[in-house]
C-alpha positions as CSV (number, residue, x, y, z in Angstrom):
1,M,-29.2,0.7,-33.6
2,A,-32.9,1.6,-33.5
3,K,-34.2,3.6,-30.5
4,P,-36.7,1.8,-28.2
5,V,-39.2,4.6,-28.7
6,I,-40.0,6.9,-31.6
7,F,-42.6,9.7,-31.4
8,Y,-44.3,11.3,-34.4
9,K,-45.7,14.8,-34.7
10,H,-48.8,13.7,-36.8
11,N,-51.0,10.7,-37.1
12,N,-50.0,7.6,-39.1
13,F,-46.3,8.0,-38.2
14,D,-45.9,11.2,-40.1
15,T,-43.0,13.7,-39.3
16,P,-40.9,11.6,-36.8
17,F,-38.9,13.2,-34.0
18,D,-35.5,11.9,-32.9
19,G,-35.8,8.5,-31.2
20,L,-35.4,8.3,-27.4
21,D,-33.2,5.8,-25.5
22,Y,-33.8,4.3,-22.1
23,G,-34.0,6.8,-19.3
24,S,-36.2,9.5,-17.7
25,Y,-37.0,12.7,-19.4
26,P,-38.7,15.3,-17.2
27,R,-39.1,17.5,-20.3
28,V,-39.5,16.0,-23.7
29,T,-38.4,19.3,-25.2
30,M,-34.9,18.6,-23.9
31,E,-34.6,15.8,-26.5
32,G,-35.9,17.8,-29.5
33,V,-39.5,16.7,-29.1
34,Q,-42.0,19.5,-29.0
35,N,-44.3,19.8,-26.0
36,D,-47.9,18.7,-26.5
37,T,-47.3,17.6,-30.1
38,I,-47.1,13.8,-30.1
39,S,-49.8,12.2,-32.2
40,S,-48.4,8.7,-32.9
41,L,-45.6,6.5,-31.7
42,K,-43.7,3.2,-32.0
43,V,-42.5,1.2,-28.9
44,A,-40.0,-1.7,-29.4
45,D,-40.3,-5.1,-27.8
46,G,-39.4,-5.4,-24.1
47,V,-39.9,-1.6,-23.5
48,K,-42.2,0.0,-21.0
49,L,-43.2,3.6,-21.9
50,M,-44.9,5.9,-19.3
51,M,-46.1,9.3,-20.7
52,Y,-47.1,12.1,-18.3
53,E,-49.5,15.0,-18.9
54,H,-47.2,17.7,-17.5
55,Y,-43.5,18.3,-16.9
56,N,-41.6,16.5,-14.2
57,Y,-43.9,13.4,-14.3
58,D,-46.9,15.3,-13.1
59,G,-50.6,14.9,-14.0
60,A,-52.2,11.9,-15.7
61,V,-50.1,9.0,-17.0
62,L,-50.5,6.6,-19.9
63,T,-48.4,3.4,-19.9
64,I,-47.7,1.3,-23.0
65,I,-45.8,-2.0,-23.1
66,G,-44.0,-2.9,-26.3
67,P,-44.0,-4.1,-28.9
68,K,-46.7,-1.5,-29.8
69,E,-47.4,0.9,-32.7
70,L,-50.0,3.6,-32.4
71,S,-51.0,5.4,-35.5
72,S,-53.0,7.8,-33.3
73,M,-53.0,8.5,-29.6
74,P,-55.8,6.9,-27.6
75,G,-58.6,9.1,-26.2
76,P,-57.6,12.6,-25.1
77,W,-53.8,11.9,-25.3
78,N,-53.3,13.5,-28.7
79,D,-50.9,16.5,-28.4
80,R,-50.8,16.1,-24.6
81,V,-47.5,14.4,-23.6
82,S,-44.9,16.6,-21.7
83,S,-42.6,14.1,-19.9
84,V,-41.8,10.4,-20.3
85,I,-40.0,7.5,-18.7
86,I,-38.6,4.6,-20.8
87,K,-37.6,1.3,-19.1
88,D,-36.1,-1.9,-20.4
89,I,-38.2,-4.8,-19.1
90,R,-36.7,-7.6,-21.1
91,P,-36.0,-10.7,-18.9
92,K,-32.4,-11.0,-17.8
93,P,-30.5,-14.1,-18.9
94,P,-30.1,-16.6,-16.1
95,P,-26.6,-17.0,-14.6
96,E,-24.5,-19.9,-15.9
97,A,-24.9,-23.1,-13.9
98,T,-21.9,-24.2,-11.9
99,P,-20.8,-27.8,-12.7
100,V,-21.5,-30.2,-9.8
101,D,-19.0,-32.9,-8.8
102,P,-21.1,-36.1,-8.8
103,A,-18.8,-37.7,-6.3
104,I,-19.5,-35.2,-3.5
105,G,-22.5,-33.4,-4.9
106,E,-20.9,-30.0,-4.5
107,P,-20.0,-27.4,-7.2
108,T,-16.5,-27.7,-8.6
109,Y,-14.4,-24.7,-9.5
110,T,-12.3,-24.7,-12.7
111,P,-9.9,-21.7,-13.1
112,P,-10.2,-19.9,-16.4
113,G,-8.0,-21.4,-19.1
114,D,-7.3,-24.7,-17.2
115,D,-8.1,-28.0,-18.8
116,P,-9.1,-30.6,-16.3
117,A,-8.0,-33.4,-18.6
118,A,-4.6,-32.0,-19.0
119,T,-1.8,-33.7,-16.9
120,P,0.9,-31.4,-15.7
121,P,4.4,-32.5,-16.5
122,S,6.4,-34.2,-13.8
123,T,9.4,-32.5,-12.1
124,A,11.8,-34.9,-13.8
125,E,10.4,-34.1,-17.3
126,A,10.5,-30.4,-16.6
127,E,14.2,-30.7,-15.6
128,D,15.0,-32.7,-18.8
129,E,13.6,-30.0,-21.0
130,E,16.3,-28.0,-22.8
131,L,16.2,-24.4,-23.5
132,P,15.7,-23.3,-27.1
133,E,19.0,-22.8,-29.0
134,N,18.2,-19.2,-29.8
135,K,17.5,-18.3,-26.2
136,E,20.4,-17.3,-24.0
137,L,20.3,-17.1,-20.2
138,P,21.2,-13.6,-18.8
139,E,24.7,-13.3,-17.5
140,T,25.0,-13.0,-13.8
141,K,27.2,-10.1,-12.8
142,E,29.7,-10.9,-10.0
143,P,29.7,-8.4,-7.1
144,V,32.7,-6.0,-7.2
145,D,34.7,-5.6,-4.0
146,K,35.3,-1.9,-3.5
147,E,38.0,-0.9,-1.0
148,L,36.9,1.5,1.7
149,P,39.0,4.5,2.7
150,Y,39.1,3.2,6.3
151,P,39.3,-0.3,7.8
152,L,36.1,-1.7,9.2
153,P,36.2,-2.7,12.9
154,D,36.4,-6.5,13.6
155,L,33.3,-7.1,15.7
156,D,34.3,-10.7,16.5
157,A,37.8,-9.8,17.7
158,K,38.6,-10.6,21.3
159,P,40.5,-8.1,23.6
160,K,44.3,-8.6,23.6
161,D,45.8,-10.4,26.5
162,T,48.5,-8.1,28.2
163,G,49.9,-11.0,30.3
164,M,49.1,-9.3,33.6
165,S,46.1,-10.1,35.8
166,G,44.2,-7.6,37.8
167,A,45.8,-8.8,41.1
168,T,49.3,-8.1,39.7
169,M,48.3,-4.7,38.6
170,G,46.9,-3.9,42.0
171,L,50.1,-5.0,43.7
172,I,52.3,-2.9,41.5
173,A,50.1,0.1,42.2
174,L,50.4,-0.5,46.0
175,L,54.2,-0.7,45.8
176,V,54.4,2.5,43.8
177,F,52.2,4.3,46.3
178,V,54.4,3.1,49.3
179,F,57.5,4.1,47.5
180,V,56.1,7.6,46.8
181,M,55.1,8.0,50.4
182,F,58.5,6.9,51.6
183,I,60.2,9.6,49.4
184,V,57.8,12.3,50.6
185,G,58.6,11.3,54.2
186,I,62.3,11.6,53.7
187,I,61.9,15.0,52.1
188,Y,59.7,16.3,54.9
189,M,62.2,15.1,57.6
190,A,65.1,16.7,55.7
191,T,63.4,20.1,55.4
192,S,62.0,20.3,59.0
193,G,63.5,18.0,61.7
194,G,67.0,18.0,60.3
195,G,67.6,21.7,60.8
196,N,66.5,21.6,64.5
197,T,68.9,18.8,65.3
198,G,71.8,20.8,63.9
199,N,71.1,23.8,66.0
200,R,71.0,21.7,69.2
201,G,74.3,20.2,68.4
202,D,75.9,23.6,68.0
203,Q,74.6,24.7,71.4
204,F,76.0,21.6,73.2
205,S,79.4,22.1,71.7
206,G,79.6,25.7,72.9
207,Q,78.7,24.7,76.4
208,F,81.4,22.0,76.5
209,R,84.0,24.4,75.3
210,R,83.2,27.0,78.0
211,R,83.4,24.4,80.8
212,R,86.9,23.2,79.9
213,I,88.4,26.7,79.9
214,P,90.2,27.2,83.4
């Protein structure tokens, strides 16, 4: 592909340098063009060339709109260019027009690859279609039941009925308490009050015997 701008070292397009592409060049020497040596040039169609007298786009500027061919530089510009800017000024193609629905007067949108004239098959037709003979459905693997090393708790199980209500259990506890207290009372009386009664009986019997003796 030809470059948009070509510079030449001498007049009449003699001794060309490497062509330059679109962009900004603060030093023409960076692209192989010798400083202050351009004597002729060619600019392609739709190209805007701005040439500066000094580096970094400083000093006087000469602008050329292509297509243009200069066998010699105009006025004092022979061997005077040090930096250039090359722009593409070709008109951009207009965006594609969006189709308008004549019924509502608004743009319509057609997804890529969709044919508006095509009619999608009905559900019944789609169900009647058979699979190709050389195409097999993948086998469905049945889940494998693995036994756990411990039984899982039954979250839905109800508590077992023991056959005894809360009132019955309370009555049994009360009877047991009364029975225990009764036994404790008997033991206490046997170990404390019973001994004193025996001693008093012995004293009475001794007094009775002494009175009967003449």
